[in-house]
Structure formats: structure tokens, C-alpha cells
Backbone as a printed PyTorch tensor [residue, N CA C, xyz], in Angstrom:
tensor([[[  2.4860, -15.6930,   5.4250],
         [  2.5860, -14.2710,   5.7230],
         [  1.3980, -13.8710,   6.6000]],

        [[  1.6630, -13.0530,   7.6010],
         [  0.6090, -12.5580,   8.4900],
         [  0.2700, -11.1240,   8.0800]],

        [[ -1.0230, -10.8280,   8.0680],
         [ -1.5000,  -9.5210,   7.6230],
         [ -2.2980,  -8.8510,   8.7220]],

        [[ -2.0970,  -7.5610,   8.8890],
         [ -2.7950,  -6.7900,   9.9150],
         [ -3.3440,  -5.5370,   9.2720]],

        [[ -4.6720,  -5.4630,   9.1450],
         [ -5.3140,  -4.2920,   8.5530],
         [ -5.6790,  -3.2790,   9.6340]],

        [[ -5.6210,  -2.0110,   9.2680],
         [ -5.9770,  -0.9490,  10.2020],
         [ -6.4290,   0.2770,   9.4190]],

        [[ -6.9650,   1.2630,  10.1520],
         [ -7.3200,   2.5280,   9.5340],
         [ -8.7970,   2.7580,   9.3130]],

        [[ -9.6160,   1.7810,   9.6190],
         [-11.0450,   1.9600,   9.4500],
         [-11.6130,   2.9440,  10.4650]],

        [[-12.8810,   3.2770,  10.2770],
         [-13.5270,   4.1970,  11.1980],
         [-14.8560,   4.6670,  10.6580]],

        [[-15.3880,   5.6840,  11.3190],
         [-16.6680,   6.2880,  10.9390],
         [-16.3920,   7.6160,  10.2530]],

        [[-16.9800,   7.8050,   9.0820],
         [-16.7520,   9.0300,   8.3190],
         [-18.0530,   9.4260,   7.6370]],

        [[-18.2280,  10.7070,   7.4070],
         [-19.4160,  11.1760,   6.6990],
         [-19.2560,  10.9750,   5.1950]],

        [[-20.3760,  10.8780,   4.5290],
         [-20.3520,  10.7400,   3.0740],
         [-19.5530,  11.8880,   2.4490]],

        [[-18.7330,  11.5380,   1.4800],
         [-17.8540,  12.5070,   0.8440],
         [-16.4840,  12.5980,   1.4790]],

        [[-16.3250,  11.9790,   2.6260],
         [-15.0570,  12.0290,   3.3330],
         [-14.0490,  11.0200,   2.8230]],

        [[-12.9190,  10.9470,   3.5190],
         [-11.8180,  10.0920,   3.1130],
         [-11.2920,   9.2770,   4.2860]],

        [[-10.7360,   8.1340,   3.9490],
         [-10.0100,   7.2960,   4.9070],
         [ -8.8530,   6.6460,   4.1720]],

        [[ -7.8060,   6.3100,   4.9040],
         [ -6.7170,   5.5300,   4.3360],
         [ -6.5330,   4.2760,   5.1710]],

        [[ -6.7130,   3.1360,   4.5420],
         [ -6.4840,   1.8600,   5.1860],
         [ -5.0430,   1.4270,   4.9600]],

        [[ -4.5060,   0.7150,   5.9440],
         [ -3.1730,   0.1480,   5.8260],
         [ -3.2480,  -1.3400,   6.1110]],

        [[ -2.3280,  -2.0650,   5.5290],
         [ -2.2190,  -3.5090,   5.7860],
         [ -0.7380,  -3.8260,   5.9070]],

        [[ -0.3230,  -4.1550,   7.1170],
         [  1.0780,  -4.4700,   7.3750],
         [  1.2790,  -5.9730,   7.3230]],

        [[  2.3450,  -6.3950,   6.6630],
         [  2.6370,  -7.8170,   6.5020],
         [  3.8870,  -8.1930,   7.2780]],

        [[  3.8990,  -9.4100,   7.7500],
         [  5.0820,  -9.9350,   8.4220],
         [  5.1990, -11.4130,   8.0740]],

        [[  6.3700, -11.9650,   8.2990],
         [  6.5690, -13.3660,   8.0050],
         [  7.3540, -13.5430,   6.7230]],

        [[  6.7390, -14.1560,   5.7370],
         [  7.4220, -14.4380,   4.4770],
         [  7.6790, -13.1640,   3.6780]],

        [[  8.4220, -13.2850,   2.6410],
         [  8.8420, -12.1320,   1.8520],
         [  7.6380, -11.4550,   1.2180]],

        [[  7.2990, -10.3050,   1.7440],
         [  6.1140,  -9.5690,   1.3130],
         [  6.1600,  -9.2430,  -0.1620]],

        [[  7.3290,  -8.8860,  -0.6640],
         [  7.4300,  -8.4110,  -2.0390],
         [  7.1960,  -9.5140,  -3.0650]],

        [[  7.0580, -10.7510,  -2.6260],
         [  6.7470, -11.8490,  -3.5480],
         [  5.2550, -11.9910,  -3.8150]],

        [[  4.4300, -11.2750,  -3.0580],
         [  2.9920, -11.5040,  -3.0980],
         [  2.2380, -10.3950,  -3.7970]],

        [[  1.2920, -10.8300,  -4.6050],
         [  0.2590,  -9.9370,  -5.1010],
         [ -0.6920,  -9.6550,  -3.9450]],

        [[ -1.1880,  -8.4260,  -3.8620],
         [ -2.0330,  -8.0500,  -2.7410],
         [ -3.3740,  -7.5330,  -3.2200]],

        [[ -4.3780,  -7.7510,  -2.3830],
         [ -5.7110,  -7.2650,  -2.7300],
         [ -6.4510,  -6.7390,  -1.5170]],

        [[ -7.4050,  -5.8730,  -1.7860],
         [ -8.3670,  -5.4240,  -0.7780],
         [ -9.7430,  -5.9580,  -1.1760]],

        [[-10.4370,  -6.4920,  -0.2000],
         [-11.8080,  -6.9640,  -0.3750],
         [-12.6780,  -6.3140,   0.6900]],

        [[-13.9880,  -6.4020,   0.5010],
         [-14.8880,  -5.9010,   1.5360],
         [-16.1230,  -6.7780,   1.6160]],

        [[-16.7280,  -6.7540,   2.7880],
         [-17.9340,  -7.5410,   3.0050],
         [-18.9010,  -6.7440,   3.8530]],

        [[-20.0500,  -6.4570,   3.2720],
         [-21.1190,  -5.7650,   3.9800],
         [-22.0350,  -6.8020,   4.6190]],

        [[-22.7780,  -6.4110,   5.6520],
         [-23.6750,  -7.3660,   6.3180],
         [-24.6510,  -8.0040,   5.3320]],

        [[-24.7300,  -9.3190,   5.3710],
         [-25.6640, -10.0340,   4.5170],
         [-25.2300, -10.1880,   3.0720]],

        [[-24.0170,  -9.7380,   2.7570],
         [-23.5360,  -9.8120,   1.3790],
         [-22.2710, -10.6510,   1.3010]],

        [[-21.9610, -11.0780,   0.0950],
         [-20.7370, -11.8340,  -0.1170],
         [-19.5330, -10.8990,  -0.1320]],

        [[-18.3820, -11.4830,   0.1820],
         [-17.1490, -10.7140,   0.1230],
         [-16.8510, -10.3680,  -1.3330]],

        [[-16.4710,  -9.1160,  -1.5790],
         [-16.2440,  -8.6850,  -2.9450],
         [-14.8850,  -8.0080,  -3.1040]],

        [[-14.3550,  -8.1240,  -4.3140],
         [-13.0810,  -7.5120,  -4.6570],
         [-13.2330,  -5.9920,  -4.6990]],

        [[-12.2240,  -5.3010,  -4.1760],
         [-12.2030,  -3.8440,  -4.2260],
         [-11.0480,  -3.3630,  -5.1080]],

        [[ -9.8420,  -3.8360,  -4.8050],
         [ -8.6680,  -3.3920,  -5.5530],
         [ -7.5570,  -4.4080,  -5.3960]],

        [[ -6.6630,  -4.4360,  -6.3900],
         [ -5.5150,  -5.3350,  -6.3280],
         [ -4.2790,  -4.6580,  -6.8830]],

        [[ -3.1120,  -5.1590,  -6.4760],
         [ -1.8660,  -4.5520,  -6.9120],
         [ -0.8280,  -5.6340,  -7.1290]],

        [[ -0.0480,  -5.4560,  -8.1860],
         [  0.9700,  -6.4370,  -8.5320],
         [  2.1480,  -6.3780,  -7.5670]],

        [[  3.0640,  -7.3150,  -7.7230],
         [  4.2400,  -7.4050,  -6.8630],
         [  5.0450,  -6.1080,  -6.8840]],

        [[  5.2540,  -5.5650,  -8.0540],
         [  6.0600,  -4.3530,  -8.1780],
         [  5.2790,  -3.0890,  -7.8630]],

        [[  3.9530,  -3.2020,  -7.8900],
         [  3.1160,  -2.0210,  -7.7310],
         [  2.8020,  -1.3350,  -9.0390]],

        [[  3.3210,  -1.8680, -10.1350],
         [  3.1520,  -1.2210, -11.4150],
         [  1.7970,  -1.4410, -12.0580]],

        [[  1.0860,  -2.4630, -11.6010],
         [ -0.2330,  -2.7610, -12.1450],
         [ -1.2600,  -2.7770, -11.0230]],

        [[ -2.3440,  -2.0570, -11.2380],
         [ -3.4210,  -2.0300, -10.2600],
         [ -4.7410,  -2.3370, -10.9530]],

        [[ -5.6650,  -2.8930, -10.1870],
         [ -6.9990,  -3.2220, -10.6950],
         [ -8.0310,  -2.7590,  -9.6770]],

        [[ -9.1720,  -2.3330, -10.1720],
         [-10.2210,  -1.8200,  -9.2940],
         [-11.5840,  -2.3570,  -9.7050]],

        [[-12.4350,  -2.5270,  -8.7180],
         [-13.8380,  -2.7820,  -9.0040],
         [-14.4390,  -1.5240,  -9.6170]],

        [[-15.4040,  -1.7060, -10.4920],
         [-16.0250,  -0.5580, -11.1470],
         [-16.6230,   0.4110, -10.1330]],

        [[-17.1120,  -0.1210,  -9.0330],
         [-17.7970,   0.7080,  -8.0430],
         [-16.8690,   1.6830,  -7.3230]],

        [[-15.5590,   1.4540,  -7.3980],
         [-14.6200,   2.3180,  -6.6690],
         [-13.6330,   3.0410,  -7.5790]],

        [[-13.6670,   2.7450,  -8.8650],
         [-12.7400,   3.3950,  -9.8000],
         [-12.8850,   4.9020,  -9.7350]],

        [[-11.7440,   5.5660,  -9.6920],
         [-11.7490,   7.0210,  -9.6340],
         [-11.8750,   7.5760,  -8.2360]],

        [[-12.2060,   6.7290,  -7.2690],
         [-12.3520,   7.1870,  -5.8770],
         [-11.3190,   6.5620,  -4.9550]],

        [[-10.9690,   5.3000,  -5.2060],
         [-10.0250,   4.5690,  -4.3540],
         [ -8.7000,   4.3850,  -5.0890]],

        [[ -7.6170,   4.3730,  -4.3230],
         [ -6.2890,   4.1300,  -4.8840],
         [ -5.5450,   3.1350,  -4.0100]],

        [[ -5.0820,   2.0550,  -4.6200],
         [ -4.2770,   1.0730,  -3.9050],
         [ -2.8070,   1.3450,  -4.2020]],

        [[ -1.9690,   1.1570,  -3.1930],
         [ -0.5340,   1.3330,  -3.3760],
         [  0.1960,   0.4030,  -2.4130]],

        [[  1.4920,   0.2470,  -2.6300],
         [  2.2810,  -0.5900,  -1.7420],
         [  3.6600,   0.0020,  -1.5540]],

        [[  4.2220,  -0.2640,  -0.3930],
         [  5.5860,   0.1240,  -0.0690],
         [  6.2940,  -1.1480,   0.3710]],

        [[  7.0350,  -1.7600,  -0.5340],
         [  7.6770,  -3.0380,  -0.2240],
         [  8.7650,  -2.8940,   0.8350]],

        [[  9.3340,  -1.7200,   0.9500],
         [ 10.3510,  -1.5030,   1.9860],
         [  9.7320,  -1.5260,   3.3830]],

        [[  8.4530,  -1.1660,   3.4590],
         [  7.7520,  -1.1420,   4.7420],
         [  6.8130,  -2.3240,   4.9100]],

        [[  6.7900,  -3.2210,   3.9210],
         [  5.9050,  -4.3920,   3.9800],
         [  4.4560,  -3.9900,   4.2220]],

        [[  4.0240,  -2.9880,   3.5140],
         [  2.6980,  -2.4290,   3.7560],
         [  2.0100,  -2.0720,   2.4430]],

        [[  0.7050,  -2.3190,   2.4010],
         [ -0.1060,  -1.7880,   1.3170],
         [ -1.1150,  -0.8110,   1.9060]],

        [[ -1.6460,   0.0330,   1.0290],
         [ -2.5700,   1.0670,   1.4500],
         [ -3.7880,   1.0840,   0.5320]],

        [[ -4.8830,   1.5870,   1.0630],
         [ -6.0500,   1.8560,   0.2420],
         [ -6.5400,   3.2570,   0.6070]],

        [[ -6.2750,   4.1970,  -0.2620],
         [ -6.7660,   5.5480,  -0.0680],
         [ -8.1770,   5.6270,  -0.6200]],

        [[ -9.1210,   5.9790,   0.2290],
         [-10.5240,   6.0100,  -0.1430],
         [-11.0350,   7.4350,  -0.0480]],

        [[-11.3930,   8.0030,  -1.1810],
         [-11.9370,   9.3590,  -1.2480],
         [-13.3750,   9.3130,  -1.7430]],

        [[-14.1000,  10.3590,  -1.5040],
         [-15.4840,  10.4090,  -1.9670],
         [-16.3220,   9.2590,  -1.4570]],

        [[-16.1600,   8.9370,  -0.1940],
         [-16.8390,   7.7590,   0.3590],
         [-18.3530,   7.9250,   0.3200]],

        [[-19.0220,   6.8020,   0.0850],
         [-20.4800,   6.7500,   0.0000],
         [-21.0150,   5.7850,   1.0510]],

        [[-22.2560,   5.9390,   1.4680],
         [-22.8210,   4.9790,   2.4370],
         [-22.7030,   3.5340,   1.9660]],

        [[-22.7910,   3.2960,   0.6810],
         [-22.6940,   1.9210,   0.1650],
         [-21.2850,   1.3530,   0.2410]],

        [[-20.3060,   2.1650,   0.6310],
         [-18.9510,   1.6570,   0.8740],
         [-18.8170,   1.0670,   2.2750]],

        [[-19.8420,   1.1960,   3.0850],
         [-19.8080,   0.6510,   4.4470],
         [-19.6440,  -0.8620,   4.4090]],

        [[-18.6110,  -1.3570,   5.0930],
         [-18.3000,  -2.7840,   5.0860],
         [-17.0890,  -3.0200,   5.9800]],

        [[-16.8220,  -4.2920,   6.2120],
         [-15.5350,  -4.6810,   6.7880],
         [-14.5690,  -4.8780,   5.6240]],

        [[-13.4330,  -4.2250,   5.7010],
         [-12.4280,  -4.2910,   4.6400],
         [-11.3020,  -5.2330,   5.0560]],

        [[-10.9350,  -6.1130,   4.1280],
         [ -9.9020,  -7.1060,   4.3670],
         [ -8.7790,  -6.9550,   3.3540]],

        [[ -7.5510,  -7.1680,   3.8050],
         [ -6.4510,  -7.2940,   2.8650],
         [ -6.1140,  -8.7740,   2.7260]],

        [[ -5.5620,  -9.1140,   1.5720],
         [ -5.2800, -10.5070,   1.2720],
         [ -4.0650, -10.6110,   0.3660]],

        [[ -3.4260, -11.7780,   0.3870],
         [ -2.2060, -11.9880,  -0.3900],
         [ -2.2710, -13.3180,  -1.1260]],

        [[ -1.6440, -13.3520,  -2.2750],
         [ -1.5340, -14.5920,  -3.0400],
         [ -0.3230, -14.4890,  -3.9520]],

        [[  0.0220, -15.6210,  -4.5670],
         [  1.0920, -15.6440,  -5.5640],
         [  0.5270, -15.2750,  -6.9280]],

        [[  1.4710, -14.9780,  -7.8330],
         [  1.2120, -14.8060,  -9.2600],
         [  0.4700, -13.5210,  -9.5770]],

        [[ -0.8090, -13.5990,  -9.9060],
         [ -1.4800, -12.4220, -10.4540],
         [ -2.7160, -12.0620,  -9.6360]],

        [[ -3.1180, -10.8180,  -9.7560],
         [ -4.3410, -10.3560,  -9.0980],
         [ -5.5370, -11.0740,  -9.7140]],

        [[ -6.4040, -11.5770,  -8.8630],
         [ -7.6890, -12.1060,  -9.3210],
         [ -8.7900, -11.4410,  -8.5040]],

        [[-10.0240, -11.6310,  -8.9700],
         [-11.1600, -11.0060,  -8.3160],
         [-11.8620, -11.9430,  -7.3420]],

        [[-11.4300, -13.1770,  -7.2770],
         [-12.1280, -14.1820,  -6.4800],
         [-11.4890, -14.3250,  -5.1080]],

        [[-12.2610, -14.1420,  -4.0530],
         [-11.6780, -14.2620,  -2.7120],
         [-11.0120, -15.6100,  -2.4620]],

        [[-11.5680, -16.6850,  -2.9910],
         [-11.0160, -17.9990,  -2.6600],
         [ -9.6710, -18.2580,  -3.3270]],

        [[ -9.2370, -17.3870,  -4.2110],
         [ -7.9140, -17.5120,  -4.8240],
         [ -6.8020, -17.0230,  -3.8940]],

        [[ -7.1620, -16.3020,  -2.8420],
         [ -6.1700, -15.7020,  -1.9620],
         [ -5.8760, -16.6220,  -0.7920]],

        [[ -4.5990, -16.7110,  -0.4380],
         [ -4.1410, -17.6780,   0.5550],
         [ -4.0480, -17.1060,   1.9660]],

        [[ -3.8280, -15.8200,   2.0710],
         [ -3.6140, -15.2030,   3.3780],
         [ -4.5320, -13.9970,   3.5170]],

        [[ -5.0850, -13.8530,   4.7330],
         [ -6.0550, -12.7870,   4.9880],
         [ -5.7420, -12.0690,   6.2880]],

        [[ -5.9810, -10.7680,   6.2880],
         [ -5.9450, -10.0030,   7.5160],
         [ -7.2690, -10.1340,   8.2540]],

        [[ -7.3500,  -9.5260,   9.4100],
         [ -8.5080,  -9.7110,  10.2870],
         [ -9.6720,  -8.7960,   9.9360]],

        [[ -9.4640,  -7.8030,   9.0970],
         [-10.5400,  -6.8980,   8.7110],
         [-10.5880,  -5.6460,   9.5590]],

        [[-11.0130,  -4.5610,   8.9400],
         [-11.1970,  -3.3000,   9.6380],
         [-12.5150,  -2.6860,   9.1640]],

        [[-13.3060,  -2.1920,  10.1080],
         [-14.6470,  -1.7050,   9.7990],
         [-14.5990,  -0.2870,   9.2500]],

        [[-15.2750,  -0.0790,   8.1430],
         [-15.4670,   1.2500,   7.5780],
         [-16.9640,   1.5370,   7.5580]],

        [[-17.3630,   2.6260,   8.1830],
         [-18.7660,   3.0190,   8.2250],
         [-18.8940,   4.4300,   7.6800]],

        [[-19.7400,   4.5810,   6.6670],
         [-19.9470,   5.8800,   6.0330],
         [-21.3820,   6.3180,   6.3140]],

        [[-21.5300,   7.4310,   6.9970],
         [-22.8630,   7.9290,   7.3330],
         [-23.3370,   8.9160,   6.2630]],

        [[-24.6470,   8.9440,   6.0660],
         [-25.2150,   9.8280,   5.0390],
         [-25.5610,  11.1900,   5.6040]]])
């Protein structure tokens, strides 16, 4: 499956952005999806994950209550709605896909998008 992330940009602290990740190729609805991020000099970290049906979601503690992951299987797309953005949310955001269940480890994911930059100014 090929993944294309978009929607990043520059926003002031407290603002909002919505990221999208469009999938093509294999059957999108068979894959668990996740969002990860990587800040300069830091390791890639889990942000949010969503089950095949969309009925189960998982979040990193740092984004709970501020970010919402969702998916539209008819459009082969997942989203990450980010509200209350903070400067520490600045990173390149990646979407990723794998079989079975959401995990927090980047190396468990088989397919990755190219990343989209999110910059939050203070």
C-alpha cells in the first residue's frame, strides 16, 4: 500500500491543523493505521493509532484530549485532527500501516508515507 501524507504547515500555539493520509494500492480497509512523529534529533514516536474498523483508537499520553485520529475506509484516508497545538508538537508527521493490531513501535509498521512538517510557533 502506498501512503501520502498532507496537511502540515505553520501554526501558532493553541491553533489547529488536520493531517490527512491517503492510501492507494492494496485494500486499505485491511490495515491498522498509525500516526508517528519525529522531531529533529529525536527518535520517531507514536502519536495515535486506529483499528481496521475505526472502532478502537489509541493515543500517546502527550496528545490525549488534543488530537483525534479517524478513518474513512470509503475514501481510503485517515485523518489526524490536532487541536491545542504546542511548540513541542513541532515535528515531521508520518502515517503508517500494518496488519493486525495497533502497536507503539515504529518498526512494527510495514508501510510509511513520506511525512508532512508541522511547525508550532510560540
